[in-house]
C-alpha positions in Angstrom: -12.9 -13.1 36.1 -10.4 -13.0 33.2 -10.7 -10.5 30.3 -11.5 -13.4 28.0 -14.2 -14.6 30.3 -15.6 -11.1 30.6 -15.7 -10.8 26.8 -17.5 -14.2 26.5 -19.9 -13.2 29.2 -20.7 -10.0 27.4 -21.2 -11.7 24.1 -23.5 -14.3 25.7 -25.5 -11.6 27.4 -25.7 -9.8 24.1 -27.0 -12.9 22.4 -29.6 -13.4 25.1 -30.7 -9.8 24.7 -30.8 -10.3 20.9 -33.0 -13.4 21.4 -35.3 -11.5 23.7 -35.8 -8.8 21.1 -36.0 -11.0 17.9 -37.3 -14.4 19.1 -40.5 -15.6 17.4 -43.7 -15.4 19.3 -43.6 -19.0 20.5 -40.2 -18.4 22.2 -40.6 -14.7 23.1 -39.9 -13.6 26.7 -42.7 -11.8 28.4 -42.3 -8.1 29.2 -40.9 -8.7 32.7 -38.4 -11.2 31.5 -37.2 -8.9 28.7 -36.8 -6.0 31.2 -34.8 -8.2 33.6 -32.5 -9.4 30.8 -31.9 -5.9 29.6 -31.2 -4.8 33.2 -28.6 -7.7 33.6 -26.8 -6.7 30.4 -26.8 -3.0 31.2 -25.7 -3.5 34.8 -22.8 -5.8 33.7 -21.6 -3.4 31.1 -21.8 -0.4 33.5 -19.8 -2.5 36.1 -17.3 -3.7 33.5 -17.0 -1.0 30.7 -13.5 -2.3 29.8 -15.2 -5.3 28.2 -16.5 -3.0 25.5 -13.0 -1.9 24.7 -11.8 -5.5 24.6 -14.6 -6.3 22.2 -13.7 -3.3 19.9 -10.0 -4.3 20.0 -10.9 -7.9 19.1 -13.1 -6.6 16.2 -10.3 -4.4 14.9 -7.7 -7.2 15.2 -10.1 -9.4 13.2 -10.5 -6.7 10.5 -6.8 -6.2 10.2 -6.2 -9.9 9.9 -8.8 -10.3 7.2 -7.5 -7.2 5.4 -3.9 -8.6 5.4 -5.1 -12.0 4.2 -6.9 -10.4 1.3 -3.9 -8.2 0.6 -1.6 -11.2 0.5 -3.9 -13.0 -1.9 -4.0 -10.0 -4.2 -0.2 -9.6 -4.1 0.2 -13.3 -5.0 -2.2 -13.0 -7.9 -0.4 -9.9 -9.2 3.1 -11.2 -8.4 4.3 -11.3 -12.1 3.2 -7.7 -12.8 4.7 -6.5 -9.5 8.1 -8.1 -10.0 8.6 -8.6 -13.7 8.9 -5.1 -15.2 9.9 -3.6 -18.6 13.5 -2.9 -19.3 14.9 0.0 -17.4 12.4 -0.1 -14.5 14.6 -2.3 -12.3 17.3 -0.6 -10.2 19.8 -2.3 -7.9 20.6 -6.0 -8.5 18.5 -7.2 -11.4 18.9 -10.8 -10.1 18.5 -9.8 -6.4 17.0 -12.1 -3.8 14.4 -9.6 -2.5 12.3 -7.3 -4.7 10.7 -4.1 -3.5 8.1 -2.6 -5.9 7.9 1.2 -5.3 4.9 3.3 -6.3 5.7 7.0 -6.6 4.6 10.4 -7.9 7.1 12.9 -9.1 5.3 15.7 -7.2 5.1 13.8 -3.9 7.3 15.5 -1.3 7.5 12.3 0.7 8.7 10.5 -2.4 11.4 13.0 -2.8 12.6 12.6 0.8 12.2 8.8 0.6 14.5 8.7 -2.5 17.5 9.1 -0.2 16.2 6.1 1.8 16.1 3.9 -1.3 19.5 5.1 -2.4 20.9 4.2 1.0 19.4 0.8 0.9 20.6 0.1 -2.6 24.1 1.3 -1.6 24.2 -1.0 1.5 22.4 -4.1 0.1 24.0 -5.6 -3.0 21.2 -8.2 -3.3 18.3 -5.8 -3.3 16.1 -5.4 -6.4 13.7 -2.4 -6.8 11.0 -2.1 -9.4 9.7 1.4 -10.1 6.0 2.0 -10.8 4.6 5.5 -11.6 1.2 6.4 -10.2 0.5 10.1 -10.8 -2.0 10.6 -8.0 -1.4 14.3 -7.4 -3.2 15.7 -10.4 -2.7 16.8 -14.0 0.9 18.0 -13.6 2.0 14.7 -12.2 0.2 12.8 -14.9 1.8 15.0 -17.6 5.2 14.4 -16.0 4.7 10.7 -15.9 3.7 10.6 -19.6 7.0 12.3 -20.5 8.9 9.9 -18.2 7.3 6.8 -19.6 7.8 8.0 -23.1 11.5 8.6 -22.2 11.6 5.0 -20.8 10.2 3.6 -24.0 13.0 5.0 -26.1 15.9 5.1 -23.6 15.3 2.4 -21.0 18.9 2.2 -20.1 18.8 5.8 -18.9 15.4 5.7 -17.3 16.6 5.1 -13.7 19.0 8.1 -13.9 16.2 10.2 -15.5 13.7 9.2 -12.8 16.2 10.1 -10.1 17.0 13.5 -11.6 13.3 14.3 -12.1 12.4 13.3 -8.6 15.1 15.6 -7.3 13.5 18.6 -8.9 12.6 21.3 -6.3 10.0 23.0 -8.4 6.7 21.4 -9.5 7.3 18.6 -12.0 5.0 19.0 -15.0 5.3 18.3 -18.7 7.6 21.3 -19.3 9.9 20.4 -16.5 10.0 16.7 -17.5 10.8 17.6 -21.1 13.6 20.0 -20.0 15.2 17.2 -17.9 14.8 14.8 -20.8 16.7 17.4 -22.9 19.5 17.3 -20.4 19.7 13.6 -21.1 19.9 14.2 -24.9 16.3 13.3 -25.7 14.5 16.1 -27.4 10.9 17.2 -26.8 10.2 16.7 -30.6 11.0 13.0 -30.1 9.0 12.5 -26.9 5.8 14.6 -27.6 4.3 12.2 -30.2 4.6 9.3 -27.7 2.9 11.0 -24.7 -0.5 9.3 -25.5 0.9 6.3 -27.3 0.2 2.7 -26.4 3.3 2.1 -24.4 2.6 5.1 -22.1 -1.1 4.2 -21.7 -0.3 0.6 -21.0 2.2 1.5 -18.2 -0.2 4.0 -16.6 -3.1 1.5 -16.8 -1.0 -1.3 -15.3 0.2 0.8 -12.3 -3.2 2.3 -11.7 -4.9 -1.1 -11.8 -2.3 -2.6 -9.4 -2.6 0.3 -7.0 -6.3 0.0 -7.0 -6.3 -3.7 -6.4 -3.9 -3.3 -3.5 -5.7 -0.4 -1.9 -2.8 2.0 -2.6 -4.0 5.6 -2.8 -0.9 7.5 -1.6 2.8 7.7 -2.3 5.3 6.4 -1.7 4.0 2.9 -1.2 6.0 -0.2 -1.3 5.2 -3.9 -1.9 7.7 -6.1 -0.1 7.1 -9.8 -0.5 3.5 -10.3 0.8 2.9 -6.9 2.3 2.0 -3.3 1.3 4.0 -0.7 3.2 2.5 2.7 3.0 4.3 6.0 3.4 7.9 7.2 3.8 8.6 4.8 6.6 12.4 5.3 6.5 15.3 3.1 5.5 15.5 1.3 8.8 11.9 0.0 8.6 12.4 -1.0 5.0 15.6 -2.8 5.8 13.9 -4.6 8.7 11.2 -5.8 6.3 13.8 -7.0 3.8 15.6 -8.9 6.5 12.3 -10.5 7.5 11.8 -11.7 3.9 15.2 -13.3 4.0 14.6 -14.8 7.4 11.1 -16.2 7.1 9.8 -15.4 3.6 7.4 -12.7 4.8 7.7 -9.0 5.4 6.5 -9.6 8.9 7.8 -12.7 10.7 
C-alpha cells in the first residue's frame, strides 16, 4: 500500500470512528460494532505508525502554505509602506529593480553582524534597493536610541544612512546618550534633537514600523521583506542574494 493510500485509509478509519462516537441514535452502532471499529482503527495504527507521521507532516505543510498565503496577501496590502519610504531611508540604488525592507534594532547583536552582509550585497549588486525600518524590540534603551535616530533623520535625511551605519557599529549598548553622542559626531547637537524625540515625525515612524511588523508577524530582528516573503533572522548574504535572484527570475522570493 502506498503512503498516500495508507493516509487515506487512516483518515477513512478515523471518520468511521468519529461517526461511531457521534452518530445520532437512529444511525448509532451498537456496542459490539463500535468496539470492532475501534479495534480495527487501533490495530491499523499500531501496524502502520508511520501513517501518523505522514498525517502530521501533511498538516504542517498545510499550515505553512496557509501562513505563506496570508503573509503574501499582507505584504501586497502593505506594499506601498514597505517600499516607499521617507527621504534618507533608502540605501543602495534608489531606482533599483529589487527592494529589500530591513527591520532592525540598534541593540540587536545579529543586526550588527548582518550589517556586513547587507554592505556586501550593496557593494556587489548595483541594482539593489534597501529600505530601513527601525523596530526597537529590545527594550527602553533601544526605543530611546531609535527616537534619537528618527529625530536625526527628520532634520538630516541625507546623512541618515551613514548615521545608522555608525550607530549600528557601536560595541556598547546603544541608548539615548550613545545615540546623541554619535549624532554630535555628525554635527547635529543634542539641543537640536532633544525637542524632537517625542514629536509627530518620530511617533509616526515608530507607529508605522510597529504596525507593519505586527501585521507581518515580525517579532525579532533582523527581519527582511523580499518581494512576497518575510525572511527572519541573520540568514547571511548568500541566502539573501539567492532570494534576490529568485525575484529577478520568477517574481517571487521562492521560485
